[in-house]
FINUKE-297643 format. One line per 2 residues: number of its first residue (from 1); for each residue z, y, x of N, C-alpha, C. Coordinates in steps of 0.1 Angstrom, whole numbers, plus 5000, padded with zeros to 4 digits. Layout:
BEGIN
NUM) Z:Y:X:Z:Y:X:Z:Y:X | ...
This chain:
BEGIN
1) 0938:6656:1236:0936:6643:1246:0950:6636:1245 | 0956:6625:1244:0971:6617:1245:0972:6617:1262
3) 0982:6626:1262:0991:6624:1282:0992:6612:1282 | 0987:6601:1293:0991:6591:1296:0992:6590:1311
5) 1007:6584:1313:1013:6592:1328:1003:6578:1338 | 1003:6564:1331:1003:6553:1337:0989:6545:1334
7) 0983:6536:1343:0971:6533:1338:0971:6528:1325 | 0961:6530:1319:0959:6525:1304:0946:6519:1302
9) 0947:6505:1305:0937:6492:1300:0941:6480:1292 | 0938:6481:1278:0940:6472:1273:0938:6460:1278
11) 0944:6449:1270:0941:6433:1276:0937:6426:1267 | 0936:6432:1255:0926:6422:1242:0915:6421:1248
13) 0910:6428:1253:0889:6429:1256:0893:6432:1270 | 0886:6419:1277:0886:6423:1294:0876:6435:1294
15) 0871:6442:1288:0860:6452:1292:0859:6462:1283 | 0873:6463:1282:0880:6474:1275:0880:6491:1281
17) 0879:6503:1279:0877:6515:1286:0892:6514:1295 | 0889:6524:1308:0897:6526:1320:0904:6539:1315
19) 0916:6542:1317:0917:6556:1319:0931:6554:1327 | 0928:6564:1337:0939:6565:1347:0944:6581:1347
21) 0957:6585:1341:0955:6596:1342:0970:6601:1354 | 0963:6614:1361:0967:6619:1372:0976:6630:1377
23) 0990:6635:1377:0994:6647:1372:0991:6655:1383 | 0987:6651:1389:0980:6660:1401:0971:6672:1394
25) 0965:6667:1389:0958:6677:1379:0943:6678:1384 | 0936:6675:1394:0926:6680:1406:0909:6682:1393
27) 0915:6674:1384:0903:6672:1372:0900:6653:1373 | 0890:6651:1364:0885:6635:1364:0872:6634:1366
29) 0873:6620:1371:0855:6617:1372:0860:6602:1362 | 0848:6605:1359:0841:6595:1344:0832:6588:1348
31) 0834:6573:1346:0828:6562:1348:0820:6560:1338 | 0804:6559:1339:0797:6553:1329:0786:6541:1335
33) 0790:6530:1328:0783:6520:1331:0771:6516:1327 | 0764:6508:1327:0746:6504:1330:0741:6495:1316
35) 0734:6491:1310:0725:6483:1305:0737:6473:1307 | 0740:6464:1296:0748:6454:1294:0762:6453:1302
37) 0765:6463:1309:0773:6466:1322:0791:6464:1313 | 0800:6471:1321:0813:6470:1318:0819:6479:1328
39) 0830:6488:1322:0841:6493:1327:0846:6487:1340 | 0843:6478:1339:0853:6468:1351:0839:6468:1362
41) 0833:6471:1363:0818:6478:1378:0830:6485:1384 | 0839:6494:1379:0845:6507:1384:0855:6505:1387
43) 0866:6493:1385:0877:6493:1385:0882:6498:1405 | 0875:6495:1411:0884:6497:1423:0876:6513:1428
45) 0869:6521:1426:0863:6534:1423:0873:6541:1418 | 0877:6537:1411:0888:6546:1397:0901:6546:1406
47) 0905:6538:1412:0920:6536:1418:0918:6544:1430 | 0902:6545:1439:0906:6552:1449:0903:6566:1444
49) 0901:6573:1439:0898:6584:1429:0912:6588:1430 | 0919:6577:1420:0935:6585:1412:0940:6587:1423
51) 0938:6578:1439:0948:6578:1450:0946:6596:1459 | 0938:6597:1451:0936:6610:1460:0936:6625:1449
53) 0940:6618:1439:0948:6630:1432:0942:6633:1417 | 0928:6622:1414:0923:6627:1403:0923:6617:1392
55) 0920:6624:1378:0926:6614:1369:0909:6606:1372 | 0908:6595:1363:0896:6588:1362:0895:6581:1348
57) 0885:6574:1345:0881:6572:1327:0871:6563:1332 | 0872:6553:1326:0859:6541:1326:0852:6541:1313
59) 0843:6545:1311:0838:6544:1290:0830:6530:1291 | 0831:6521:1279:0826:6514:1273:0815:6521:1258
61) 0802:6513:1264:0792:6524:1254:0791:6515:1242 | 0791:6521:1231:0785:6512:1222:0773:6503:1222
63) 0779:6489:1216:0772:6479:1215:0776:6468:1225 | 0782:6474:1233:0788:6468:1246:0804:6461:1244
65) 0807:6450:1250:0819:6442:1250:0827:6437:1238 | 0809:6435:1229:0811:6424:1220:0799:6413:1219
67) 0793:6413:1212:0787:6406:1205:0770:6405:1210 | 0763:6398:1210:0749:6403:1211:0742:6409:1198
69) 0750:6405:1185:0745:6409:1175:0750:6423:1175 | 0760:6431:1179:0763:6438:1179:0758:6446:1190
71) 0755:6443:1201:0745:6446:1212:0733:6455:1210 | 0726:6441:1198:0709:6446:1194:0712:6460:1187
73) 0722:6465:1185:0720:6482:1170:0723:6490:1181 | 0725:6488:1198:0726:6501:1207:0715:6506:1201
75) 0716:6519:1205:0705:6528:1204:0704:6539:1217 | 0696:6551:1220:0697:6557:1230:0705:6568:1230
77) 0706:6571:1215:0710:6586:1208:0725:6581:1202 | 0733:6568:1206:0740:6564:1202:0749:6563:1216
79) 0746:6556:1225:0749:6559:1240:0753:6571:1246 | 0741:6584:1242:0744:6596:1247:0752:6605:1237
81) 0756:6597:1226:0764:6606:1221:0777:6604:1223 | 0776:6588:1221:0794:6589:1228:0799:6593:1241
83) 0790:6595:1253:0791:6600:1265:0795:6614:1266 | 0788:6619:1256:0789:6635:1256:0802:6639:1248
85) 0805:6628:1241:0819:6633:1228:0828:6634:1234 | 0828:6620:1245:0841:6617:1256:0843:6629:1266
87) 0831:6629:1271:0830:6648:1280:0836:6659:1272 | 0831:6657:1261:0833:6670:1258:0854:6671:1255
89) 0859:6660:1247:0873:6655:1252:0873:6656:1263 | 0872:6650:1272:0880:6656:1283:0880:6670:1286
91) 0868:6679:1288:0868:6689:1290:0877:6705:1281 | 0882:6693:1271:0896:6702:1265:0908:6702:1272
93) 0906:6693:1281:0920:6692:1291:0918:6697:1308 | 0904:6692:1311:0905:6693:1326:0889:6702:1328
95) 0895:6711:1339:0883:6724:1340:0872:6714:1347 | 0873:6704:1354:0867:6699:1364:0861:6682:1361
97) 0848:6685:1364:0849:6670:1358:0836:6662:1365 | 0835:6654:1370:0825:6643:1379:0822:6634:1367
99) 0805:6632:1369:0800:6618:1366:0794:6608:1375 | 0801:6596:1372:0797:6587:1380:0784:6577:1371
101) 0776:6570:1371:0772:6561:1361:0759:6552:1369 | 0760:6539:1370:0754:6533:1372:0741:6527:1368
103) 0734:6525:1371:0717:6526:1361:0719:6533:1353 | 0715:6526:1342:0716:6536:1326:0725:6544:1326
105) 0739:6543:1333:0746:6550:1330:0741:6567:1337 | 0743:6560:1350:0735:6578:1356:0726:6583:1351
107) 0715:6582:1344:0706:6586:1330:0716:6593:1321 | 0724:6586:1314:0732:6593:1303:0740:6603:1311
109) 0745:6602:1325:0754:6613:1333:0742:6624:1332 | 0729:6620:1338:0722:6637:1339:0722:6644:1329
111) 0718:6638:1312:0718:6640:1303:0730:6650:1296 | 0742:6645:1302:0754:6648:1299:0757:6662:1303
113) 0750:6661:1315:0756:6674:1327:0746:6688:1325 | 0738:6682:1316:0728:6697:1314:0735:6704:1302
115) 0744:6695:1293:0746:6702:1281:0763:6706:1284 | 0769:6702:1295:0783:6708:1294:0783:6714:1313
117) 0773:6720:1314:0772:6724:1333:0782:6735:1333 | 0794:6744:1326:0801:6745:1329:0815:6739:1336
119) 0816:6728:1334:0825:6715:1339:0820:6708:1348 | 0814:6704:1347:0806:6694:1356:0804:6697:1370
121) 0809:6695:1379:0813:6698:1390:0805:6687:1405 | 0797:6677:1395:0793:6667:1404:0784:6655:1392
123) 0775:6649:1401:0767:6636:1395:0766:6623:1404 | 0767:6614:1402:0768:6605:1410:0760:6593:1404
125) 0747:6594:1404:0742:6579:1401:0736:6574:1409 | 0740:6560:1407:0735:6546:1413:0725:6534:1408
127) 0716:6536:1417:0702:6525:1406:0700:6530:1392 | 0702:6545:1394:0693:6549:1382:0683:6544:1382
129) 0673:6538:1370:0658:6539:1372:0651:6547:1361 | 0640:6553:1370:0631:6562:1365:0617:6552:1361
131) 0615:6539:1371:0606:6532:1367:0618:6516:1370 | 0610:6508:1364:0618:6496:1361:0606:6486:1370
133) 0613:6474:1377:0608:6464:1385:0605:6446:1383 | 0614:6446:1369:0620:6432:1366:0612:6423:1364
135) 0600:6428:1367:0592:6413:1363:0582:6410:1381 | 0587:6420:1390:0584:6418:1404:0583:6405:1411
137) 0577:6400:1422:0579:6390:1429:0593:6391:1431 | 0598:6399:1437:0613:6404:1445:0624:6403:1430
139) 0621:6402:1419:0626:6403:1408:0627:6388:1400 | 0616:6384:1403:0619:6368:1398:0623:6361:1410
141) 0620:6362:1422:0627:6349:1432:0641:6350:1434 | 0646:6362:1432:0665:6365:1428:0665:6362:1414
143) 0659:6356:1406:0664:6351:1390:0662:6337:1392 | 0653:6332:1401:0653:6317:1404:0664:6313:1410
145) 0667:6318:1423:0678:6315:1432:0693:6319:1425 | 0698:6328:1416:0705:6329:1408:0710:6317:1400
147) 0695:6313:1391:0697:6303:1382:0698:6287:1389 | 0696:6286:1398:0702:6273:1403:0710:6275:1417
149) 0720:6284:1417:0729:6288:1423:0742:6286:1414 | 0756:6283:1425:0768:6278:1420:0773:6287:1411
151) 0789:6288:1401:0791:6300:1395:0801:6304:1408 | 0802:6299:1420:0808:6306:1431:0796:6317:1444
153) 0787:6311:1435:0777:6322:1442:0781:6336:1443 | 0787:6344:1451:0793:6361:1450:0782:6366:1443
155) 0769:6366:1442:0755:6375:1436:0759:6369:1422 | 0758:6358:1417:0761:6350:1402:0775:6356:1396
157) 0778:6357:1404:0797:6359:1399:0794:6377:1396 | 0791:6382:1404:0792:6397:1403:0779:6401:1387
159) 0772:6392:1382:0763:6392:1375:0770:6390:1357 | 0778:6378:1360:0786:6371:1351:0799:6381:1347
161) 0802:6390:1358:0817:6392:1353:0813:6406:1348 | 0801:6415:1353:0799:6426:1348:0792:6426:1335
163) 0788:6415:1333:0779:6418:1320:0791:6418:1305 | 0792:6429:1298:0804:6429:1286:0799:6422:1275
165) 0785:6420:1274:0781:6411:1263:0777:6397:1261 | 0784:6390:1255:0788:6378:1251:0775:6369:1255
167) 0777:6358:1268:0767:6354:1263:0762:6345:1256 | 0746:6341:1252:0743:6336:1239:0727:6330:1243
169) 0719:6317:1236:0707:6318:1236:0701:6333:1231 | 0707:6333:1219:0703:6348:1214:0700:6362:1221
171) 0707:6360:1233:0710:6373:1241:0696:6380:1244 | 0685:6368:1252:0670:6371:1260:0665:6378:1243
173) 0665:6373:1235:0653:6384:1223:0659:6396:1215 | 0673:6393:1218:0678:6404:1208:0680:6417:1222
175) 0676:6416:1233:0677:6427:1243:0664:6432:1243 | 0653:6430:1235:0643:6433:1233:0641:6452:1230
177) 0652:6455:1216:0650:6463:1210:0658:6477:1216 | 0668:6471:1226:0676:6482:1232:0671:6485:1244
179) 0662:6479:1250:0653:6478:1264:0643:6491:1259 | 0641:6488:1244:0630:6499:1247:0638:6515:1244
181) 0649:6514:1239:0659:6524:1239:0660:6532:1251 | 0662:6521:1264:0664:6525:1275:0652:6534:1281
183) 0638:6531:1278:0627:6533:1286:0627:6544:1278 | 0631:6552:1268:0632:6562:1260:0638:6575:1269
185) 0654:6565:1271:0665:6579:1280:0658:6578:1295 | 0646:6572:1297:0643:6572:1309:0640:6587:1309
187) 0628:6587:1302:0620:6598:1303:0632:6608:1300 | 0640:6613:1288:0646:6621:1283:0655:6626:1300
189) 0660:6617:1306:0662:6621:1314:0659:6626:1331 | 0643:6621:1335:0635:6626:1337:0630:6644:1336
191) 0627:6643:1317:0630:6660:1316:0636:6666:1316 | 0651:6659:1320:0660:6670:1323:0665:6674:1334
193) 0657:6667:1346:0664:6666:1359:0661:6684:1364 | 0653:6692:1361:0652:6703:1364:0660:6715:1360
195) 0669:6708:1350:0680:6715:1344:0694:6714:1350 | 0695:6705:1355:0710:6700:1365:0711:6709:1375
197) 0722:6716:1372:0727:6727:1382:0742:6718:1387 | 0748:6706:1387:0757:6699:1394:0749:6693:1406
199) 0757:6696:1416:0753:6689:1429:0750:6670:1425 | 0740:6666:1436:0740:6654:1431:0739:6646:1445
201) 0746:6631:1446:0748:6624:1453:0740:6612:1445 | 0733:6605:1451:0726:6592:1442:0723:6582:1455
203) 0728:6567:1450:0729:6558:1460:0718:6548:1454 | 0709:6544:1462:0697:6534:1462:0701:6523:1470
205) 0697:6511:1469:0693:6499:1471:0678:6493:1480 | 0675:6493:1487:0666:6490:1492:0658:6476:1482
207) 0668:6470:1483:0669:6455:1479:0673:6454:1461 | 0670:6459:1456:0674:6464:1441:0662:6457:1433
209) 0662:6448:1424:0654:6440:1418:0653:6444:1406 | 0660:6456:1399:0655:6461:1388:0649:6477:1385
211) 0659:6482:1397:0654:6496:1397:0640:6500:1407 | 0633:6502:1409:0622:6505:1416:0629:6516:1429
213) 0625:6513:1441:0630:6521:1449:0626:6538:1446 | 0609:6543:1440:0606:6551:1438:0615:6558:1431
215) 0619:6553:1422:0632:6561:1414:0638:6574:1421 | 0642:6568:1435:0649:6578:1445:0641:6593:1446
217) 0631:6589:1444:0617:6601:1451:0617:6610:1435 | 0617:6603:1425:0611:6608:1415:0625:6617:1411
219) 0639:6611:1415:0651:6618:1410:0654:6634:1422 | 0652:6627:1433:0648:6640:1443:0640:6652:1439
221) 0625:6650:1440:0619:6660:1439:0617:6667:1419 | 0626:6655:1415:0629:6666:1396:0641:6675:1402
223) 0652:6674:1406:0661:6682:1412:0657:6695:1415 | 0647:6705:1410:0646:6715:1419:0653:6729:1417
225) 0669:6726:1405:0679:6737:1406:0690:6735:1413 | 0694:6723:1421:0707:6722:1431:0706:6714:1441
227) 0713:6710:1448:0712:6704:1459:0715:6691:1456 | 0706:6683:1465:0707:6662:1468:0713:6661:1479
229) 0720:6649:1480:0726:6639:1492:0720:6625:1485 | 0711:6622:1494:0710:6605:1491:0720:6595:1500
231) 0719:6581:1495:0730:6570:1504:0721:6561:1498 | 0713:6556:1511:0707:6546:1511:0715:6529:1514
233) 0714:6522:1504:0720:6507:1507:0710:6498:1510 | 0713:6488:1523:0705:6480:1526:0705:6469:1520
235) 0717:6460:1514:0721:6445:1514:0731:6447:1504 | 0721:6453:1492:0732:6451:1479:0716:6445:1469
237) 0723:6444:1457:0706:6436:1442:0716:6454:1436 | 0708:6449:1420:0711:6460:1413:0729:6461:1411
239) 0735:6445:1408:0747:6446:1406:0755:6442:1415 | 0753:6432:1422:0762:6430:1430:0761:6440:1446
241) 0771:6445:1452:0772:6449:1462:0781:6447:1479 | 0772:6444:1484:0781:6442:1496:0790:6447:1499
243) 0800:6443:1508:0815:6452:1509:0812:6463:1518 | 0804:6463:1528:0797:6473:1536:0791:6483:1529
245) 0780:6482:1518:0774:6491:1514:0786:6499:1496 | 0798:6489:1495:0804:6494:1482:0811:6503:1490
247) 0816:6504:1504:0827:6511:1514:0818:6522:1508 | 0804:6527:1518:0795:6535:1521:0791:6540:1505
249) 0792:6534:1493:0793:6542:1481:0806:6553:1477 | 0820:6545:1480:0828:6550:1479:0836:6561:1484
251) 0830:6559:1501:0831:6572:1512:0823:6586:1505 | 0808:6581:1500:0802:6593:1494:0805:6598:1481
253) 0813:6592:1472:0821:6594:1461:0831:6604:1463 | 0840:6600:1473:0852:6604:1477:0845:6621:1485
255) 0835:6620:1489:0832:6634:1500:0828:6641:1490 | 0823:6638:1481:0817:6652:1466:0826:6655:1459
257) 0837:6645:1458:0847:6654:1449:0858:6660:1455 | 0859:6657:1469:0865:6662:1478:0865:6675:1487
């Protein structure tokens, strides 16, 4: 991997991958976004770990960062191969790697950790689903509220800013196939939980409208071969996090890697 002394974030694509090299060489924290997500979700966390002497990388998954047509072609195997290949590349430079994944990204991190156990020092899933509740009353109520809110709404802005796929009328039906791939990924990650050996810290919100809160119990009960810490968030949705909850996530992450 090419050694880069400063922040690398090409500006041709607002959702381009991020890499922050740190000469302190304490290891690297790899951030993995979720379904429709963006590397930009992790900019502040990447800066925080970088200040502590760690390198940081935020990946852009295949099919993301472009058109809805490109997104439709995304598959579980393609997303997983990309994460695995990037972690393998980093393992040639860093002896210690931590994986942080939001939603689907946490599931990919779990699978990758079982394949690179000698390098993975910790896993931090955030709102990673083992059961979805997208059509629950709570979820529908939040969507209706977002629909009629202005763009200045903090929650609506969070969803718009962290969606890396170009918004278009066709997005609604083009997500059907990739969503089916997510369900396959959920089962694969669940099957891999007993094989995880790296310590796991997981953050879940009780107000999440996509990930069922029971996913936390599935994760906890499935991790039979490692230690586990949970972080409960009371004032956040699936993508939007209050300042207090985001600070809690940041503190838990730094506690894990330090």
